[in-house]
C-alpha positions as CSV (number, residue, x, y, z in Angstrom):
1,M,79.4,134.3,86.6
2,D,79.5,130.8,85.0
3,A,77.8,130.8,81.7
4,S,79.8,130.8,78.5
5,S,77.9,133.7,77.2
6,Y,79.8,135.9,79.7
7,H,83.1,135.2,78.0
8,A,85.1,134.5,81.2
9,A,87.9,133.0,79.2
10,G,88.9,136.5,78.0
11,M,89.8,137.6,81.5
12,V,93.5,137.0,81.1
13,V,93.7,139.5,78.3
14,L,91.6,141.8,80.4
15,M,94.0,141.6,83.3
16,V,96.9,142.6,81.1
17,A,95.0,145.6,79.8
18,T,93.9,146.6,83.2
19,L,97.4,146.6,84.5
20,T,98.9,148.5,81.6
21,L,96.5,151.1,80.3
22,P,96.9,154.5,81.9
23,R,94.0,155.8,83.8
24,I,93.0,158.9,85.7
25,A,92.6,158.0,89.3
26,V,89.5,159.8,90.4
27,A,87.3,158.8,93.4
28,G,83.6,158.7,92.7
29,N,80.4,158.6,94.7
30,P,78.7,155.3,95.7
31,P,75.1,154.6,94.6
32,F,72.5,154.7,97.4
33,S,68.9,155.5,98.2
34,C,67.2,157.6,100.8
35,A,69.3,160.7,100.9
36,P,68.0,163.2,103.5
37,G,65.1,165.1,102.1
38,A,65.0,163.2,98.9
39,T,62.5,160.5,99.8
40,Q,60.8,161.8,102.9
41,G,57.7,159.9,104.0
42,Y,58.6,156.6,102.4
43,A,58.5,153.8,104.9
44,F,61.3,151.9,103.1
45,C,63.6,154.8,104.1
46,D,62.7,154.6,107.8
47,R,65.7,152.9,109.5
48,R,63.6,152.5,112.6
49,L,61.5,149.9,110.9
50,P,62.5,146.2,110.4
51,V,64.2,145.7,107.1
52,E,61.5,143.1,106.1
53,Q,58.8,145.8,106.6
54,R,60.8,148.3,104.7
55,A,61.4,145.9,101.8
56,A,57.7,145.1,101.6
57,D,56.9,148.8,101.5
58,L,59.2,149.4,98.6
59,V,57.9,146.4,96.6
60,A,54.3,147.5,97.1
61,R,55.2,150.9,95.5
62,L,56.5,149.3,92.3
63,S,54.5,148.7,89.1
64,L,54.6,145.2,87.6
65,A,57.0,146.3,84.9
66,E,59.3,147.8,87.5
67,K,59.1,144.6,89.6
68,V,60.0,142.3,86.7
69,S,63.0,144.6,85.9
70,Q,64.5,143.6,89.2
71,L,64.6,139.9,88.6
72,G,68.0,139.7,86.7
73,D,71.5,140.3,88.0
74,E,71.5,143.7,86.4
75,A,68.5,145.3,88.1
76,A,67.1,148.5,86.7
77,G,66.8,151.7,88.7
78,V,63.5,153.2,89.7
79,P,64.2,156.9,89.4
80,R,60.8,158.1,90.6
81,L,61.6,156.4,94.0
82,G,65.3,157.3,94.1
83,V,66.3,153.7,93.6
84,P,69.6,153.4,91.6
85,P,70.4,150.4,89.3
86,Y,72.0,147.5,91.1
87,K,74.5,144.8,89.9
88,W,74.2,141.6,91.9
89,W,77.1,139.7,90.3
90,S,80.5,140.1,91.9
91,E,83.1,137.5,92.7
92,G,85.5,137.1,95.6
93,L,86.6,133.4,95.8
94,H,90.2,134.4,96.7
95,G,90.2,138.1,96.1
96,L,87.8,140.4,94.1
97,A,87.7,139.4,90.5
98,F,87.3,140.6,86.9
99,W,84.3,138.2,86.6
100,G,81.0,139.8,87.2
101,H,79.6,143.3,86.7
102,G,79.6,144.8,90.1
103,M,83.2,145.7,90.7
104,H,85.5,148.0,88.6
105,F,89.2,148.5,88.8
106,D,89.5,151.6,86.7
107,G,89.5,154.5,89.2
108,A,91.5,155.4,92.3
109,V,91.9,151.7,93.0
110,R,93.3,149.6,90.1
111,A,94.4,146.5,92.0
112,I,93.3,144.3,94.8
113,T,94.9,141.7,97.1
114,S,95.1,138.3,95.3
115,F,95.1,135.4,97.8
116,P,95.9,131.8,96.9
117,Q,93.3,129.8,95.1
118,V,90.9,128.2,97.5
119,L,92.2,124.6,97.4
120,L,95.7,125.7,98.6
121,T,94.2,127.8,101.4
122,A,92.2,124.9,102.5
123,A,95.4,122.9,102.9
124,S,96.2,125.0,105.9
125,F,93.3,123.5,107.8
126,D,93.1,126.8,109.7
127,E,89.6,128.3,110.2
128,N,91.0,131.5,111.6
129,L,93.0,132.1,108.5
130,W,90.0,131.4,106.3
131,H,88.0,133.9,108.3
132,R,90.6,136.6,108.0
133,I,90.8,136.1,104.2
134,G,87.1,136.5,104.0
135,Q,87.3,139.7,106.2
136,A,90.0,141.1,103.9
137,I,88.0,140.5,100.7
138,G,84.9,142.0,102.3
139,T,86.8,145.0,103.4
140,E,88.2,145.6,100.0
141,A,84.8,145.2,98.4
142,R,83.2,147.7,100.8
143,A,86.1,150.1,100.2
144,L,85.5,150.0,96.4
145,Y,81.9,150.7,96.9
146,N,82.5,153.7,99.1
147,I,84.7,155.3,96.4
148,G,82.3,154.7,93.6
149,Q,84.0,151.7,92.0
150,A,81.3,149.1,92.7
151,E,77.6,148.9,91.8
152,G,76.9,146.1,94.1
153,L,78.1,144.3,97.3
154,T,76.7,140.8,96.7
155,I,79.7,138.5,96.4
156,W,79.0,135.2,94.8
157,S,81.4,133.2,96.9
158,P,82.4,130.8,98.4
159,N,82.3,127.7,96.2
160,V,81.6,124.8,98.7
161,N,81.0,122.1,96.2
162,I,82.7,118.8,97.0
163,F,85.7,118.0,94.9
164,R,84.3,114.6,94.0
165,D,86.4,113.7,91.0
166,P,90.1,114.6,90.6
167,R,89.5,115.6,86.9
168,W,87.0,118.4,87.7
169,G,88.3,121.6,86.2
170,R,86.8,123.8,89.0
171,G,87.9,121.7,92.0
172,Q,90.6,124.3,92.5
173,E,87.9,126.7,93.6
174,T,86.7,124.4,96.4
175,P,87.9,123.5,99.9
176,G,88.4,119.9,98.7
177,E,86.7,116.5,99.0
178,D,85.7,116.4,102.6
179,P,82.3,117.7,103.7
180,T,83.5,118.6,107.2
181,T,86.4,120.7,105.8
182,A,84.2,122.3,103.2
183,S,81.5,123.1,105.9
184,K,84.0,124.7,108.2
185,Y,85.6,126.6,105.4
186,G,82.2,127.9,104.2
187,V,81.2,129.1,107.7
188,A,84.6,130.8,108.4
189,F,84.8,132.5,105.0
190,V,81.1,133.7,105.0
191,R,81.4,135.1,108.5
192,G,84.5,137.0,107.4
193,L,83.0,138.3,104.2
194,Q,79.7,139.4,105.7
195,G,81.3,141.1,108.8
196,L,80.5,140.9,112.5
197,S,77.4,143.1,112.7
198,P,74.1,141.2,113.3
199,T,72.2,143.9,111.4
200,T,74.4,145.5,108.7
201,L,76.2,143.3,106.2
202,Q,79.7,144.3,105.2
203,T,79.0,142.4,102.0
204,S,76.6,139.6,101.2
205,A,78.1,136.1,100.7
206,C,76.6,133.5,98.4
207,C,77.4,129.8,98.8
208,K,77.4,128.0,95.5
209,H,76.5,125.8,93.5
210,A,73.8,123.7,95.2
211,T,73.9,120.9,94.7
212,A,75.9,117.9,93.4
213,Y,77.6,120.1,90.8
214,D,81.1,118.9,89.9
215,L,81.3,118.2,86.2
216,E,82.1,120.6,83.3
217,A,82.5,118.6,80.2
218,W,83.4,114.9,80.1
219,N,82.7,112.3,77.4
220,G,79.8,114.2,75.9
221,A,78.3,115.1,79.3
222,I,78.1,119.0,79.6
223,R,77.3,120.8,82.8
224,Y,74.5,122.9,81.2
225,D,72.3,119.9,80.7
226,Y,73.9,117.2,82.9
227,K,71.4,114.9,84.6
228,A,72.9,113.7,87.9
229,W,71.4,110.8,89.7
230,V,72.4,111.0,93.3
231,T,71.3,108.8,96.2
232,A,69.5,110.4,99.2
233,Q,72.4,108.9,101.2
234,D,75.1,110.8,99.3
235,L,73.1,114.0,99.2
236,A,72.7,113.9,103.0
237,D,76.2,113.2,104.1
238,T,78.4,114.4,101.3
239,F,76.9,117.0,98.9
240,N,74.5,119.0,101.1
241,P,76.3,119.5,104.4
242,P,78.6,122.4,103.3
243,F,75.5,124.4,102.1
244,R,73.6,123.6,105.3
245,S,76.5,124.8,107.4
246,C,76.9,128.0,105.2
247,V,73.3,128.9,106.0
248,E,72.7,127.6,109.5
249,E,76.1,128.4,111.1
250,G,77.6,131.0,108.7
251,K,74.3,132.8,108.2
252,A,75.0,133.2,104.5
253,S,72.6,135.6,102.9
254,C,72.5,133.8,99.6
255,V,72.6,130.3,98.1
256,M,73.1,129.7,94.4
257,C,71.5,126.8,92.7
258,A,73.4,124.9,90.1
259,Y,72.9,124.0,86.4
260,T,72.6,120.4,87.4
261,T,69.4,118.4,87.0
262,V,69.3,116.3,90.2
263,N,67.2,113.2,90.1
264,G,65.1,114.5,87.2
265,V,64.5,118.1,88.4
266,P,66.7,121.1,87.6
267,A,68.2,122.4,90.8
268,C,66.9,125.9,90.1
269,A,63.3,124.6,89.7
270,S,63.3,122.3,92.7
271,S,60.9,123.5,95.4
272,D,62.2,120.7,97.6
273,L,65.6,122.3,97.4
274,L,65.0,126.0,97.2
275,T,61.9,126.4,99.4
276,K,61.6,123.3,101.6
277,T,65.3,122.9,102.3
278,F,67.1,126.3,101.9
279,K,64.4,128.6,103.1
280,G,62.5,126.1,105.3
281,A,64.6,123.5,107.1
282,W,67.8,125.6,107.0
283,G,66.2,129.0,107.6
284,L,67.9,131.0,104.8
285,N,67.7,134.7,105.6
286,G,68.4,136.0,102.2
287,Y,67.8,135.1,98.6
288,V,68.4,132.3,96.1
289,S,70.2,133.1,92.9
290,S,70.5,130.9,89.8
291,D,73.8,130.2,88.2
292,C,74.3,132.3,85.1
293,D,71.8,131.6,82.4
294,A,70.5,128.6,84.3
295,V,66.9,129.5,83.9
296,A,67.3,130.0,80.1
297,L,69.2,126.6,79.9
298,M,66.3,124.9,81.7
299,H,64.3,125.6,78.6
300,D,66.8,125.8,75.8
301,S,69.1,122.9,76.7
302,Q,67.2,120.8,79.2
303,G,63.7,121.1,77.8
304,Y,62.2,121.1,81.3
305,R,59.2,123.3,80.3
306,P,57.7,123.9,76.9
307,T,57.8,127.7,76.8
308,P,60.0,130.4,78.2
309,E,57.1,131.7,80.3
310,D,56.5,128.2,81.8
311,T,60.2,128.0,82.6
312,V,60.3,131.3,84.4
313,A,57.2,130.4,86.3
314,A,58.6,127.0,87.3
315,A,61.8,128.7,88.7
316,L,60.1,131.5,90.6
317,T,57.3,129.4,92.1
318,A,59.9,126.9,93.2
319,G,61.6,129.5,95.3
320,L,64.2,131.2,93.0
321,D,64.5,134.9,93.7
322,L,67.1,136.1,91.2
323,N,68.2,134.9,87.8
324,C,71.8,135.6,86.7
325,G,71.1,136.7,83.2
326,N,68.1,138.5,81.8
327,Y,65.8,135.6,81.0
328,T,63.3,136.3,83.8
329,Q,63.3,140.0,82.9
330,V,62.6,139.3,79.3
331,H,59.8,136.7,79.9
332,G,58.6,137.5,83.4
333,M,55.9,140.0,82.4
334,A,54.4,137.5,79.9
335,A,54.5,134.7,82.5
336,V,52.3,136.8,84.8
337,Q,50.0,138.0,82.0
338,Q,49.5,134.4,80.8
339,G,48.7,133.2,84.3
340,K,51.8,131.0,84.6
341,M,52.7,132.7,87.8
342,S,51.2,135.5,89.9
343,E,52.4,139.0,90.8
344,Q,52.6,137.7,94.4
345,D,55.2,135.2,93.3
346,V,57.3,138.1,92.0
347,D,56.7,140.1,95.1
348,K,57.9,137.3,97.3
349,A,61.2,137.2,95.4
350,L,61.6,140.9,95.4
351,R,61.0,141.2,99.2
352,N,64.0,138.8,99.7
353,L,66.2,140.8,97.3
354,F,65.4,144.2,98.7
355,T,65.8,142.9,102.2
356,V,69.4,141.9,101.5
357,R,70.1,145.3,99.8
358,M,68.7,147.0,102.9
359,R,70.8,144.9,105.2
360,L,73.8,146.2,103.1
361,G,72.8,149.7,104.0
362,H,71.9,150.8,100.5
363,F,68.7,152.4,101.7
364,D,70.2,154.3,104.6
365,G,71.6,157.3,102.8
366,D,75.2,157.9,101.9
367,P,77.2,154.7,103.0
368,R,80.2,156.9,103.7
369,S,78.3,158.1,106.8
370,S,78.1,154.6,108.2
371,A,79.8,154.2,111.5
372,L,80.6,150.6,110.7
373,Y,82.0,150.7,107.1
374,G,81.8,154.4,106.0
375,G,85.5,155.1,106.7
376,L,86.8,152.4,104.4
377,G,88.4,153.7,101.2
378,A,91.3,153.3,98.8
379,G,93.8,153.0,101.6
380,D,92.1,149.8,102.8
381,V,92.8,148.0,99.5
382,C,96.2,146.3,99.1
383,S,97.0,147.4,102.6
384,P,100.3,146.0,104.1
385,A,98.2,143.8,106.4
386,H,96.4,142.2,103.4
387,K,99.6,141.7,101.5
388,M,101.1,139.9,104.5
389,L,98.0,137.9,104.9
390,S,98.3,136.7,101.3
391,L,101.9,135.6,102.0
392,E,100.8,133.9,105.2
393,A,98.1,132.0,103.4
394,A,100.4,130.8,100.6
395,Q,103.1,129.7,103.1
396,D,100.6,127.9,105.3
397,G,99.0,126.0,102.4
398,I,102.1,124.7,100.7
399,V,102.3,120.9,101.2
400,L,105.7,119.1,101.4
401,L,105.0,115.6,100.0
402,K,108.5,114.2,99.8
403,N,111.8,115.1,101.5
404,D,114.2,112.2,101.1
405,A,117.4,112.5,103.1
406,G,116.3,115.9,104.3
407,I,117.4,117.7,101.2
408,L,115.2,120.5,102.4
409,P,115.4,123.1,103.8
410,L,118.2,124.6,101.7
411,S,121.0,126.6,103.3
412,R,121.5,130.0,101.6
413,P,125.3,129.9,101.9
414,A,125.5,126.4,100.5
415,V,123.7,127.2,97.3
416,A,126.3,128.7,95.0
417,S,124.2,128.3,91.9
418,A,120.7,127.1,91.0
419,A,119.0,126.0,87.9
420,V,115.4,126.9,87.8
421,I,113.6,124.9,85.2
422,G,109.9,124.8,84.3
423,H,107.1,126.6,82.5
424,N,105.5,127.7,85.8
425,A,108.7,129.3,87.2
426,N,108.2,132.7,85.7
427,D,104.6,132.9,84.5
428,P,102.4,135.2,86.6
429,A,99.3,133.5,85.4
430,A,100.4,130.3,87.2
431,L,99.9,132.2,90.5
432,Y,96.2,132.9,90.3
433,G,94.1,130.0,89.0
434,N,90.6,131.2,87.9
435,Y,88.4,134.0,89.2
436,F,91.1,136.5,89.9
437,G,91.5,140.2,89.8
438,P,94.4,142.6,89.1
439,P,96.9,141.9,91.9
440,C,98.6,144.6,94.0
441,E,101.9,143.1,93.1
442,Y,103.3,139.7,92.3
443,T,106.3,137.5,92.8
444,T,106.9,134.5,90.5
445,P,108.8,131.5,91.8
446,L,111.9,132.6,89.8
447,Q,111.8,136.1,91.2
448,G,111.4,134.7,94.7
449,L,114.4,132.5,94.3
450,Q,116.5,135.3,92.9
451,G,116.2,137.0,96.3
452,Y,118.0,134.0,97.9
453,V,120.5,132.8,95.3
454,K,122.8,135.1,93.4
455,N,123.6,132.8,90.5
456,V,120.2,131.6,89.2
457,R,119.9,130.4,85.6
458,F,116.4,129.9,84.2
459,L,115.0,127.7,81.4
460,A,111.3,127.2,80.8
461,G,111.9,123.7,79.5
462,C,108.4,123.4,78.0
463,D,106.7,125.7,75.6
464,S,103.6,125.7,77.9
465,A,102.0,123.5,80.5
466,A,100.8,121.3,77.6
467,C,104.5,120.7,77.0
468,G,104.2,119.7,73.3
469,L,107.8,120.8,72.9
470,A,110.4,120.3,75.5
471,A,114.0,121.5,75.5
472,T,115.2,118.3,77.2
473,G,118.8,118.4,76.1
474,Q,119.3,122.0,77.1
475,A,117.6,121.4,80.4
476,A,119.7,118.4,81.2
477,A,122.9,120.4,80.4
478,L,121.8,123.2,82.6
479,A,121.0,120.8,85.4
480,G,124.4,119.1,85.2
481,S,126.3,122.4,85.5
482,S,124.4,123.7,88.6
483,D,124.7,123.1,92.3
484,Y,121.0,122.7,92.8
485,V,118.0,122.2,90.5
486,I,114.5,123.3,91.3
487,M,111.8,122.5,88.8
488,F,108.4,124.3,88.6
489,M,106.0,122.1,86.7
490,G,102.3,121.3,86.8
491,L,99.1,122.5,85.1
492,S,97.5,125.7,83.9
493,Q,94.0,127.0,83.1
494,R,94.5,125.4,79.7
495,Q,94.1,122.0,81.3
496,E,91.7,122.7,84.2
497,Q,89.2,125.5,84.4
498,E,85.5,126.3,84.3
499,G,84.1,124.5,81.3
500,L,87.1,122.1,81.1
501,D,87.7,118.9,82.9
502,R,90.9,116.8,82.5
503,T,91.0,113.4,80.8
504,S,94.2,112.4,82.4
505,L,95.8,112.7,85.9
506,L,99.3,112.6,84.5
507,L,101.5,115.6,83.9
508,P,100.7,116.8,80.4
509,G,102.8,116.2,77.3
510,Q,106.5,115.7,77.8
511,Q,106.7,117.0,81.4
512,Q,107.4,113.6,82.9
513,S,110.2,112.8,80.5
514,L,111.7,116.2,81.0
515,I,111.7,115.9,84.8
516,T,113.2,112.4,84.6
517,A,116.0,113.5,82.2
518,V,116.8,116.6,84.3
519,A,116.9,114.5,87.5
520,S,119.3,112.0,85.9
521,A,121.6,114.7,84.8
522,A,121.7,116.7,88.0
523,K,124.6,116.6,90.5
524,R,122.2,115.9,93.4
525,P,118.5,115.1,93.8
526,V,116.3,117.7,92.3
527,I,113.4,119.6,94.0
528,L,110.1,119.4,92.2
529,V,107.5,122.1,92.9
530,L,104.0,121.4,91.4
531,L,101.7,124.3,90.6
532,T,98.3,122.8,90.0
533,G,94.7,123.0,91.1
534,G,93.7,119.4,91.1
535,P,95.8,116.4,92.0
536,V,98.3,114.8,89.6
537,D,99.7,111.3,89.4
538,V,103.4,111.8,90.0
539,S,104.2,108.2,91.1
540,F,107.3,108.3,88.9
541,A,108.7,111.2,90.9
542,K,107.6,109.8,94.3
543,S,109.6,106.6,93.6
544,N,112.6,108.2,91.9
545,P,115.6,108.7,94.3
546,K,117.0,111.4,92.0
547,I,114.0,113.5,92.9
548,G,114.7,114.4,96.5
549,A,111.7,116.6,97.3
550,I,108.2,117.2,96.0
551,L,106.0,120.2,97.0
552,W,102.5,121.1,96.0
553,A,102.0,124.8,95.8
554,G,98.5,125.0,94.2
555,Y,98.0,128.4,92.6
556,P,99.5,130.4,95.4
557,G,98.4,134.0,94.7
558,Q,100.3,137.2,94.4
559,A,102.9,136.3,97.0
560,G,103.3,132.7,95.8
561,G,106.9,133.0,94.6
562,L,108.1,134.5,97.8
563,A,106.2,131.9,99.9
564,I,107.8,129.1,98.0
565,A,111.3,130.5,98.4
566,K,110.7,131.0,102.1
567,V,109.6,127.3,102.4
568,L,112.5,126.0,100.4
569,F,115.1,127.9,102.5
570,G,113.5,127.1,105.8
571,E,112.3,130.6,106.7
572,H,108.9,129.0,106.9
573,N,108.3,125.4,108.2
574,P,105.8,123.8,105.8
575,S,102.6,122.7,107.5
576,G,100.0,122.2,104.7
577,R,98.1,118.9,104.4
578,L,96.4,117.7,101.3
579,P,92.6,118.4,101.2
580,V,92.1,115.9,98.5
581,T,93.1,112.3,97.6
582,W,95.7,112.1,94.9
583,Y,94.6,109.1,92.8
584,P,96.6,107.1,90.3
585,E,96.0,107.4,86.5
586,E,94.0,104.2,86.5
587,F,91.2,106.1,88.3
588,T,90.3,107.8,85.0
589,R,88.6,104.6,84.0
590,V,85.9,105.5,86.5
591,P,83.1,107.5,84.7
592,M,82.9,111.1,85.9
593,T,79.1,110.8,85.5
594,D,78.9,108.0,88.2
595,M,77.9,110.2,91.2
596,R,78.1,107.4,93.8
597,M,80.5,108.1,96.7
598,R,80.4,104.6,98.2
599,A,82.3,101.8,96.7
600,D,80.6,98.8,94.9
601,L,83.3,96.2,94.8
602,A,81.0,93.7,93.2
603,T,81.0,95.8,90.0
604,G,84.6,97.0,90.5
605,Y,83.5,100.6,91.4
606,P,86.2,101.8,93.8
607,G,84.2,104.7,95.5
608,R,85.4,108.3,95.9
609,S,87.3,110.3,98.5
610,Y,89.2,109.1,101.5
611,R,85.9,108.3,103.2
612,F,84.8,105.6,100.7
613,Y,87.6,105.0,98.2
614,Q,89.0,101.4,98.2
615,G,92.0,101.5,95.9
616,S,95.6,102.6,95.7
617,T,96.6,106.2,96.1
618,V,99.6,108.4,95.1
619,Y,99.1,110.5,98.2
620,K,96.3,110.4,100.8
621,F,94.0,113.1,102.1
622,G,95.8,114.8,105.0
623,D,99.3,113.9,103.8
624,G,101.9,116.6,104.5
625,L,105.4,116.7,106.0
626,S,107.3,119.2,108.1
627,Y,110.9,120.1,108.7
628,S,110.3,119.3,112.4
629,K,109.2,116.2,114.1
630,F,105.8,116.5,115.8
631,S,104.2,114.0,118.1
632,R,100.4,113.8,118.8
633,Q,98.7,111.9,121.6
634,L,95.0,111.6,122.4
635,V,94.3,112.3,126.0
636,V,91.2,110.5,127.4
637,P,89.0,112.7,129.5
638,S,89.7,112.3,133.2
639,G,87.9,109.4,134.9
640,T,86.4,107.9,131.8
641,G,88.7,104.9,131.3
642,N,88.6,104.0,127.7
643,R,85.2,105.5,127.1
644,A,84.1,109.1,126.6
645,P,81.7,110.5,129.2
646,N,77.9,110.2,128.8
647,T,78.1,107.5,126.1
648,N,76.9,104.7,128.3
649,T,73.7,106.4,129.7
650,N,70.0,105.7,129.3
651,L,69.7,108.3,126.6
652,L,69.2,105.7,123.9
653,A,67.0,103.3,126.1
654,G,63.7,104.5,124.8
655,L,64.7,104.5,121.1
656,T,64.2,101.8,118.6
657,A,67.4,100.5,117.1
658,T,67.3,99.6,113.5
659,P,69.0,96.3,112.8
660,A,71.6,96.2,110.0
661,A,72.6,93.4,107.6
662,D,76.0,93.2,109.3
663,G,74.5,92.3,112.6
664,G,74.8,95.8,114.1
665,A,72.2,98.4,114.8
666,S,71.8,102.2,114.6
667,Y,69.7,105.0,116.0
668,V,68.1,107.8,114.0
669,V,69.7,111.1,115.1
670,E,66.5,113.0,114.7
671,E,64.9,110.6,117.3
672,I,67.7,111.2,119.8
673,G,66.6,114.9,119.7
674,A,68.5,118.1,120.3
675,D,68.6,117.7,124.1
676,G,69.9,114.1,123.8
677,C,72.5,115.0,121.3
678,E,73.7,117.9,123.6
679,Q,74.1,115.5,126.5
680,L,76.1,113.1,124.4
681,K,78.8,115.7,123.6
682,F,82.2,115.4,125.3
683,P,85.7,117.0,125.0
684,A,88.7,115.2,123.6
685,V,92.2,116.6,123.9
686,V,95.2,116.1,121.7
687,E,98.6,116.8,123.3
688,V,101.0,117.9,120.5
689,Q,104.7,118.6,120.8
690,N,107.2,120.0,118.4
691,H,110.4,118.1,118.9
692,G,112.3,120.4,116.6
693,P,114.6,121.4,115.1
694,L,112.5,124.3,113.8
695,D,109.6,126.4,115.1
696,G,106.5,125.8,113.1
697,K,102.8,125.5,112.7
698,H,101.1,122.2,112.8
699,S,97.6,121.1,111.9
700,V,96.1,118.2,113.9
701,L,93.4,116.2,112.1
702,M,91.1,114.0,114.2
703,F,89.3,111.2,112.5
704,L,86.6,108.6,113.5
705,R,86.7,105.1,112.3
706,W,84.4,102.2,112.8
707,P,85.2,98.5,113.3
708,N,84.2,98.0,109.7
709,A,82.9,100.0,106.7
710,T,79.8,97.9,106.1
711,G,76.2,99.2,106.1
712,G,77.1,102.4,104.2
713,R,79.5,103.6,106.9
714,P,82.6,105.5,105.6
715,A,86.0,103.9,106.2
716,S,86.8,106.9,108.3
717,Q,85.6,110.5,108.5
718,L,87.1,113.7,109.8
719,V,85.8,114.9,113.1
720,G,87.7,118.2,113.2
721,F,91.1,119.9,113.0
722,R,93.1,122.5,114.9
723,A,96.1,124.5,113.7
724,Q,98.7,125.6,116.3
725,H,102.1,127.3,116.0
726,L,104.7,125.7,118.3
727,R,108.2,126.7,119.1
728,A,110.8,123.9,119.0
729,G,110.4,121.9,122.2
730,E,107.0,123.4,123.0
731,K,103.9,121.4,123.9
732,A,100.2,122.3,123.6
733,R,96.9,120.7,124.5
734,L,94.3,121.2,121.7
735,R,90.7,120.7,122.7
736,F,88.2,119.2,120.3
737,D,84.5,119.4,121.2
738,V,83.0,116.2,120.0
739,S,79.4,115.8,119.1
740,P,78.5,112.2,118.4
741,C,75.3,113.1,116.7
742,E,77.2,115.2,114.3
743,H,80.6,113.7,114.1
744,F,79.9,110.0,114.5
745,S,76.8,109.7,112.3
746,W,76.4,108.8,108.7
747,A,73.4,108.8,106.4
748,N,71.4,105.6,105.8
749,E,69.9,104.8,102.4
750,D,66.9,107.0,103.1
751,G,69.1,110.0,103.7
752,K,68.5,110.0,107.5
753,K,71.5,110.6,109.8
754,V,72.0,107.6,112.0
755,L,74.3,106.9,115.0
756,G,75.6,103.3,115.2
757,A,75.4,101.2,118.3
758,G,78.6,99.7,119.6
759,S,82.2,100.7,119.1
760,H,83.6,103.9,117.5
761,F,87.2,104.9,117.5
762,L,88.6,108.4,117.7
763,R,91.9,108.5,115.9
764,V,94.8,110.9,115.6
765,D,97.5,109.2,113.5
766,K,97.8,105.7,115.0
767,D,96.7,106.8,118.5
768,E,93.0,106.1,119.2
769,Y,90.5,105.3,121.9
770,E,87.2,103.6,121.9
771,I,83.8,105.0,122.5
772,R,80.7,102.7,122.8
773,F,77.1,103.6,122.4
774,E,74.7,101.2,124.1
775,A,71.1,101.5,125.3
């Protein structure tokens, strides 16, 4: 998945080959165990028994050598028991991907639905959309398995790491900087991917990379041996919540531990993390996998243990079940023989692994006979519904950041000619980001616009996203002779990707000067469309009146070009909102290795994310415009005055309030208890109206703020969000179920969640009302 030894960078070449080489489309047979009559009498084939009992029976029948052979991502078969080989590693962040060993695109199915990269999908703030994308990816994976083009159904997605630093190369894979958003995304996506059955998984989802992983390579710090020092406070209310939600609410059947050494202990050797937290406190029903080669790196790069055998033992006894790579398979036998770990330690891991495989139905005979998923096949991949979903996701994620004088939407009859300028305008690779597979079809931005404007002239302008060479004069001349100018600029995987962080937030090379020159030469203000993963400092464009509109389109997937055209011409009303803060270039003075979220103004440290950052921004978390005017009003629950119900009760009377340095006090959420927290819950309603002129979707974001941000409190934090489509003139009342113990709490320095006494303010835009908690 992630290690450089797997040569992920070669995937672009692989995609081209996959799309162009002729193949014979032949459907195959899926691998499975327990065919009728083949393994009679084995308890592990008895579907009447609990899967845990079946898994234990199978493990008990294996020799030690056979057991050790199961500990890597390419697990050996056991022919004498009718157990086929299994490949654990497949990817599905925004569509099934070339990365991994479990999926193949060389048979009856040679393409899959490519959805927008995750960060753009997150900008929709629509849990239902996220769930449906997960469902579609899970359906396509199961379909491939049924026709013999998959050797595993364990999908190592989603990535719910926090996009802590805007330079991070993999931030594009995540739902953004906010733990509430990332948590809700993880839950929705996992539920979609794994399916609705409480007993049989459609696929197995794996939430990665726990925890505090958000650096590739910066100033000599490399992810493979990076030592992160993270406060208990930040772990509790920033880095860990998405993983907890994945497990507790989403019921994810896997968590992947990261390369990162957290507070002196490699994540994949931390019993506190793997056993006490994942499997204990959160109740993981599944397995823990390492990131690829993470166990080997614990010895080879991090020097955590003196020998390979000690290293394997440290990981497995800490609670690791599977190693991506073969290090545990190579050294596991010797680790047992030398007494570094016991055969029972191996058995414990294998019971977890085989239980997941049994929940996938791999020991129930031919999967094509399954009433749930057996009917899925080639016709369920790249279906019309999935293609439309990819278009919907791209449209709903696009963020309109600037629209001076209402230059957008464009009118088709009014656009006689258009100059399309930019390296990202006609490059299919700009649609996908990383971790992609062969798309069913694709539409570049240039192709999308050609469906709306007859006279389109195109110039790349830059030789690449790096823009070392720019055809500035030619571009300016083209702009001056066209009615409208639309520029497609931004980044590529050459600037941001796995293994590569950025050093600057500015557009690379000569992009800024090219944009400025084109804008100066154009007849009317130009339209700038940015295709990037992470945020960029485009302050120059924001303040330039010759640049009339700015849109962020992320990496928008196979339908990206059509989605952009529909937004530009008003066939879709933009509704996306930024899931990350866009910082100015000066933020790059902050070391990426400083993991603190909270600001320390005494030392000039500005903090991170909208919750804690105290500095100027280019654009803020949640920014996003529409072609329509929407109003939002908080509606106080009936009969509560300016207070929410149940907040002025005796629930807190028996608790000890901890004084704070700012004169306030707080209550430990754990001491309030589950019953008390339940009684504190209340509904809040937002009345939203679309005042026109266009129909459109709208996402309402509800925040909480405190009277001050002292004592470790965030400046504000997201309570929740709702997406609603409204016709022009239509009103809707959107209900938010507010849980003070969850939504109003923050972590103290010990990592305990606390609820402050006194005033809290629910806020939607500038509309807010006060809630007080008093004993």
